[in-house]
C-alpha positions as CSV (number, residue, x, y, z in Angstrom):
1,M,-1.4,35.9,-33.5
2,E,-0.7,37.3,-37.0
3,E,2.8,38.7,-37.6
4,K,2.6,42.3,-38.9
5,K,4.4,42.7,-42.2
6,I,6.6,45.7,-42.8
7,I,5.4,48.0,-45.6
8,Y,7.7,50.1,-47.8
9,K,6.8,53.0,-50.1
10,I,9.2,53.2,-53.0
11,I,9.3,56.3,-55.2
12,F,11.4,56.2,-58.3
13,Y,11.8,57.5,-61.9
14,N,10.7,55.3,-64.7
15,Q,10.9,56.6,-68.3
16,G,10.4,60.2,-67.3
17,D,7.4,59.5,-64.9
18,V,7.5,59.1,-61.1
19,Y,6.3,55.8,-59.9
20,E,5.1,55.2,-56.3
21,L,4.8,51.6,-55.3
22,Y,4.2,49.7,-52.0
23,A,6.0,46.4,-51.2
24,H,6.7,44.1,-48.3
25,K,10.3,43.3,-49.2
26,I,13.2,45.4,-50.5
27,S,16.9,44.7,-50.5
28,Q,20.1,45.6,-52.2
29,S,20.4,43.3,-55.2
30,N,23.3,41.1,-56.2
31,L,23.2,43.0,-59.5
32,Y,25.5,46.0,-59.2
33,A,23.7,49.3,-58.4
34,F,20.1,47.9,-58.3
35,I,17.5,47.7,-55.5
36,E,15.4,44.5,-55.5
37,I,11.7,44.9,-54.8
38,E,9.5,41.8,-54.0
39,D,5.9,41.2,-52.8
40,L,4.3,44.3,-54.3
41,I,1.1,45.4,-52.7
42,F,-2.0,46.2,-54.7
43,G,-4.9,47.0,-52.5
44,E,-8.4,45.8,-53.2
45,R,-10.2,49.0,-53.6
46,S,-13.8,49.6,-54.4
47,K,-14.7,48.5,-57.9
48,V,-16.9,51.6,-58.3
49,L,-14.0,54.0,-58.2
50,V,-11.1,52.9,-60.4
51,D,-7.8,54.8,-60.5
52,P,-6.4,54.5,-64.0
53,S,-2.7,54.9,-62.9
54,E,-3.1,52.1,-60.3
55,E,-4.8,49.9,-62.9
56,K,-1.9,50.5,-65.3
57,L,0.6,49.6,-62.6
58,K,-1.4,46.5,-61.6
59,S,-1.3,45.3,-65.2
60,E,2.4,46.3,-65.8
61,F,3.5,44.4,-62.7
62,S,0.9,41.6,-62.7
63,A,3.3,38.8,-63.7
64,V,6.4,40.2,-61.9
65,N,7.8,38.2,-59.0
66,R,10.7,40.5,-58.4
67,S,11.7,43.9,-59.8
68,Y,15.1,45.5,-60.0
69,I,15.2,49.3,-59.9
70,P,18.5,51.1,-60.7
71,M,19.8,53.0,-57.6
72,Q,20.1,56.3,-59.5
73,A,16.4,56.1,-60.3
74,I,15.3,55.8,-56.6
75,I,14.0,59.1,-55.2
76,R,13.0,57.8,-51.8
77,I,12.2,54.7,-49.8
78,D,10.0,54.9,-46.6
79,E,8.9,52.3,-44.1
80,V,5.2,53.2,-43.6
81,T,2.5,52.0,-41.2
82,K,-0.1,51.3,-43.9
83,E,-0.3,51.0,-47.6
84,G,-1.6,53.6,-49.9
85,A,-2.6,53.7,-53.5
86,N,0.1,52.9,-56.1
87,K,0.5,55.9,-58.4
88,I,2.2,57.2,-61.6
89,H,2.9,60.9,-61.5
90,K,3.2,62.1,-65.1
91,K,6.1,64.3,-66.1
92,S,5.2,67.9,-66.5
93,N,7.4,70.1,-68.7
94,T,6.3,73.3,-66.9
95,D,7.2,72.0,-63.4
96,N,10.6,70.7,-64.3
97,K,13.0,73.4,-63.1
98,V,15.7,71.0,-61.7
99,T,18.1,69.1,-63.9
100,P,19.1,65.8,-62.4
101,F,22.7,65.2,-61.5
102,P,24.2,62.8,-64.1
103,F,25.3,59.5,-62.7
104,N,27.9,57.1,-64.1
105,I,27.4,53.7,-62.5
106,T,30.1,52.0,-64.6
107,P,33.3,51.3,-62.5
108,P,36.3,53.2,-63.8
109,N,38.6,51.2,-66.1
110,N,42.0,51.2,-64.3
111,N,43.7,49.7,-67.4
112,P,42.2,51.5,-70.4
113,G,44.8,50.4,-73.0
114,G,44.8,46.8,-71.8
115,K,48.6,46.9,-71.4
116,S,50.4,45.8,-68.3
């Protein structure tokens, strides 16, 4: 009997666009404030209908074993029952009515002058 693999849908910001990826493994990284994504899923769709954004993602992540996404870039992570198409949602200047909250992921310096 084949073991059913868990599928995650990860939605995050990347250079102003919103990426939607599917993967089998995610975890908190050893790198401070990063999420680690492994085993990305790219479905074998019909070769007649080609989605340009999925093809771009497939080529962008083709040689990637593991990807590290900053926590502040993550919009949402869902555990889903089946995979969907990976997508890139382009940034639209007319739809952007919400300003993102600024994040500072650098830990505070408790000794700014270096003096004891």
